[in-house]
C-alpha positions as CSV (number, residue, x, y, z in Angstrom):
1,M,0.1,0.0,0.3
2,R,2.7,2.4,0.7
3,L,3.8,1.9,-3.2
4,L,0.4,3.4,-4.3
5,P,1.3,7.0,-3.3
6,I,4.9,6.7,-5.2
7,L,3.3,5.1,-8.3
8,I,0.6,7.7,-8.6
9,A,3.3,10.8,-8.0
10,A,5.5,8.6,-10.6
11,L,2.8,8.5,-13.3
12,A,1.9,12.2,-12.8
13,L,5.5,12.8,-13.6
14,L,5.2,10.9,-16.6
15,T,1.9,12.1,-17.8
16,P,2.7,14.8,-20.3
17,S,1.9,18.5,-18.8
18,F,1.6,20.1,-22.1
19,A,1.2,23.4,-20.7
20,A,3.4,23.5,-17.8
21,A,6.8,25.4,-18.3
22,Q,6.2,25.1,-22.4
23,T,5.3,27.8,-24.7
24,P,2.2,28.8,-25.9
25,E,3.0,27.5,-29.3
26,A,3.8,24.2,-27.7
27,V,0.4,24.0,-26.1
28,V,-1.2,24.4,-29.6
29,Q,1.1,21.8,-31.4
30,A,0.1,19.2,-28.6
31,I,-3.7,20.1,-29.4
32,Y,-3.1,19.4,-33.2
33,E,-1.0,16.5,-32.4
34,E,-4.0,15.2,-30.7
35,G,-5.6,15.1,-34.0
36,Q,-9.4,15.8,-33.2
37,S,-11.5,18.5,-31.6
38,F,-13.1,15.8,-29.8
39,L,-10.9,14.8,-26.8
40,P,-11.5,12.7,-23.6
41,K,-13.0,15.0,-21.0
42,D,-10.1,14.3,-18.8
43,R,-7.7,15.6,-21.4
44,L,-9.6,19.0,-21.9
45,P,-8.2,20.5,-18.8
46,L,-4.9,19.8,-19.7
47,Y,-5.2,22.4,-22.8
48,Y,-8.0,24.7,-22.1
49,S,-9.3,27.0,-19.6
50,R,-11.7,25.8,-16.8
51,D,-14.6,27.3,-18.3
52,L,-13.7,26.5,-21.8
53,A,-13.2,22.9,-20.8
54,A,-16.3,22.7,-19.2
55,A,-18.0,24.0,-22.3
56,L,-16.3,21.9,-24.6
57,A,-17.3,18.6,-22.7
58,R,-21.1,19.7,-22.6
59,S,-21.1,20.1,-26.2
60,Q,-19.7,16.8,-26.8
61,D,-22.4,15.4,-24.7
62,S,-24.9,17.4,-26.4
63,E,-27.3,15.9,-28.8
64,E,-25.9,17.7,-31.9
65,G,-22.2,16.8,-30.7
66,G,-20.2,19.6,-30.4
67,V,-20.6,22.9,-32.5
68,G,-21.8,21.8,-35.9
69,F,-18.1,21.5,-37.7
70,D,-14.6,20.8,-36.4
71,W,-13.3,24.0,-35.3
72,L,-9.6,22.5,-34.8
73,Y,-9.5,22.7,-38.8
74,D,-12.1,25.1,-39.1
75,A,-14.0,22.7,-41.4
76,Q,-16.5,19.6,-41.6
77,D,-13.4,16.9,-42.5
78,A,-9.9,17.4,-42.2
79,E,-7.0,16.4,-44.3
80,M,-4.4,19.0,-43.0
81,T,-1.0,19.5,-44.2
82,G,1.7,22.0,-43.7
83,L,1.1,23.1,-40.1
84,A,2.8,26.2,-39.1
85,L,2.5,28.0,-35.7
86,E,3.3,31.9,-35.2
87,A,3.2,34.3,-32.3
88,I,1.2,37.1,-33.3
89,A,1.0,38.5,-29.9
90,D,2.9,37.4,-26.9
91,G,3.3,38.8,-23.4
92,P,4.0,37.4,-19.9
93,E,0.2,36.6,-19.1
94,G,-1.4,36.1,-22.7
95,S,-0.7,35.0,-25.9
96,L,-2.3,34.8,-29.5
97,I,-0.9,31.9,-31.8
98,E,-2.1,31.7,-35.5
99,A,-1.7,28.2,-36.9
100,T,-1.9,28.5,-40.7
101,F,-2.1,24.9,-42.7
102,N,-3.9,23.4,-45.5
103,N,-7.1,21.6,-45.5
104,F,-7.7,19.5,-48.8
105,G,-5.7,22.4,-50.5
106,E,-7.7,25.1,-48.8
107,E,-5.4,27.6,-47.0
108,K,-6.9,28.1,-43.5
109,A,-5.8,30.2,-40.4
110,V,-6.8,29.7,-37.1
111,R,-6.0,32.2,-33.9
112,W,-5.5,30.6,-30.5
113,E,-5.8,33.0,-27.5
114,L,-4.0,31.7,-24.2
115,C,-3.4,32.9,-21.0
116,R,-0.8,32.0,-18.2
117,Q,-2.1,30.6,-14.8
118,S,-0.9,31.7,-11.5
119,N,1.0,28.5,-11.8
120,G,2.8,29.3,-14.8
121,D,0.9,27.0,-17.1
122,W,-0.6,27.9,-20.4
123,R,-4.4,27.2,-21.2
124,V,-6.5,28.1,-24.3
125,V,-9.4,30.6,-23.4
126,D,-10.7,31.1,-27.3
127,V,-10.4,30.0,-30.5
128,T,-11.3,32.0,-33.6
129,T,-11.4,32.7,-37.2
130,A,-12.6,35.7,-38.9
131,E,-16.0,34.2,-39.0
132,W,-16.4,32.6,-35.5
133,S,-15.0,32.7,-32.1
134,L,-15.4,29.1,-30.1
135,R,-16.3,30.9,-27.0
136,A,-19.3,32.5,-28.7
137,L,-20.2,29.1,-30.3
138,L,-20.2,27.5,-26.8
139,D,-22.4,30.8,-25.3
140,L,-19.8,31.5,-23.2
141,P,-19.2,35.3,-22.3
142,E,-16.0,37.2,-24.3
143,T,-14.3,37.4,-21.0
144,H,-12.6,34.9,-18.9
145,D,-10.8,33.7,-16.0
146,C,-7.5,32.0,-16.9
């Protein structure tokens, strides 16, 4: 029984904390490496602010099954190539990362707004394009707590 706490601590160290002590770009890269906008509910808090993670979990449980399209790729279906990430705005408390890529040959640009939590971890608070905001699609207020 004494090994259980040690094993749990060891697993916690081995579990990737993509946001901890990494750049905002690394967080967005890790999300794209997941390969889909639907993630297991226990993985959402690794990347997203508390309110956004909760809203994403609720939307995945809804009858519609999300927001109606794969917002990760700004499309219904995805065959992404050429992912490039660029910090558009970067500061100690927040960052705006633009992801550009081709999806079925069509150029796409998706912006990721991140905030730094009090423990130093980066979390996504919104994802946007020129046409939509994920927070708005999920009926969340524009303002957020990191």
